[in-house]
C-alpha positions as semicolon CSV with decimal commas, in nm:
position;residue;x (nm);y (nm);z (nm)
1;M;12,550;11,089;9,107
2;A;12,399;10,772;9,116
3;K;12,140;10,702;8,850
4;R;11,706;10,643;8,954
5;V;11,417;10,524;8,837
6;I;11,105;10,694;8,891
7;L;10,782;10,493;8,752
8;L;10,425;10,637;8,703
9;S;10,291;10,483;8,985
10;G;10,550;10,634;9,175
11;R;10,759;10,388;9,360
12;E;11,091;10,499;9,266
13;F;11,464;10,291;9,254
14;K;11,809;10,464;9,348
15;P;12,036;10,355;9,216
16;V;11,910;10,193;8,858
17;T;12,110;9,883;8,977
18;S;11,826;9,845;9,257
19;A;11,556;9,836;8,983
20;K;11,732;9,595;8,777
21;A;11,755;9,382;9,096
22;Y;11,393;9,424;9,165
23;F;11,261;9,333;8,829
24;S;11,528;9,059;8,765
25;G;11,394;8,871;9,057
26;L;11,010;8,931;8,967
27;R;11,104;8,789;8,616
28;E;11,302;8,493;8,728
29;R;11,000;8,363;9,011
30;T;10,734;8,442;8,769
31;P;10,605;8,129;8,555
32;L;10,654;8,076;8,231
33;K;10,322;8,243;8,011
34;S;10,171;8,387;8,355
35;L;10,013;8,735;8,376
36;L;10,193;8,992;8,597
37;A;9,941;9,108;8,853
38;E;9,877;9,512;8,925
39;P;10,134;9,685;9,035
40;E;10,448;9,519;8,871
41;R;10,181;9,505;8,539
42;S;10,151;9,865;8,474
43;D;10,505;9,966;8,602
44;V;10,634;9,725;8,366
45;I;10,390;9,895;8,093
46;D;10,547;10,222;8,202
47;I;10,924;10,110;8,161
48;Y;10,805;9,965;7,785
49;Q;10,658;10,271;7,691
50;R;10,923;10,541;7,789
51;Y;11,205;10,264;7,705
52;C;11,022;10,291;7,328
53;L;11,009;10,651;7,319
54;A;11,402;10,701;7,475
55;V;11,528;10,475;7,191
56;G;11,278;10,633;6,887
57;H;11,075;10,297;6,808
58;T;10,687;10,294;6,824
59;A;10,548;10,124;7,121
60;E;10,353;9,829;7,071
61;A;9,944;9,860;7,260
62;A;10,042;9,654;7,560
63;A;9,748;9,503;7,736
64;E;9,901;9,234;7,917
65;V;10,279;9,148;8,044
66;T;10,364;8,813;8,083
67;I;10,716;8,617;8,090
68;V;10,846;8,389;7,797
69;M;11,160;8,254;7,683
70;D;11,383;8,423;7,457
71;E;11,556;8,232;7,181
72;K;11,751;8,481;6,980
73;Q;11,935;8,374;6,682
74;R;12,271;8,461;6,626
75;P;12,467;8,570;6,318
76;G;12,538;8,245;6,152
77;G;12,256;8,036;6,255
78;N;12,319;7,955;6,584
79;Y;12,101;8,017;6,882
80;A;12,214;8,173;7,191
81;Q;12,079;8,021;7,526
82;A;11,745;8,089;7,567
83;V;11,689;8,305;7,859
84;K;11,363;8,420;8,064
85;A;11,224;8,754;7,892
86;Y;10,966;9,019;7,992
87;A;10,667;9,048;7,665
88;V;10,387;9,294;7,617
89;L;10,107;9,118;7,506
90;T;9,881;9,341;7,263
91;P;9,535;9,346;7,203
92;T;9,568;9,127;6,910
93;G;9,751;8,855;7,089
94;A;10,082;8,983;6,932
95;L;10,426;8,939;7,184
96;V;10,700;9,223;7,216
97;L;10,977;9,090;7,402
98;F;11,213;9,352;7,544
99;S;11,540;9,401;7,775
100;M;11,439;9,488;8,112
101;D;11,791;9,606;8,188
102;K;11,842;9,772;7,859
103;A;11,474;9,977;7,943
104;L;11,610;10,078;8,293
105;K;11,951;10,195;8,198
106;A;11,791;10,420;7,885
107;I;11,508;10,582;8,099
108;A;11,756;10,635;8,446
109;E;11,754;10,983;8,498
């Protein structure tokens, strides 16, 4: 049976690939460093918090959600290709980047 994602707002995506497509499109069309508006802001915070719980990480307090460039360093000192990524912005101004695809996969039921 196909897995689905149900968000706190009541929005449902079935199968999970439809959620991945939706949030990928949102990420790509959102300008860098701009803040997401409701209801997407609350949906992304919900996904982030549930993802942290599912993988055993402590979720940071999330005040806002933004889109940033993720330039991960690979072993050996080389950098991977920079890609747009979701990040929650904490009340102290810290950015916590996370993979939306991994988060959706982890919370799918």
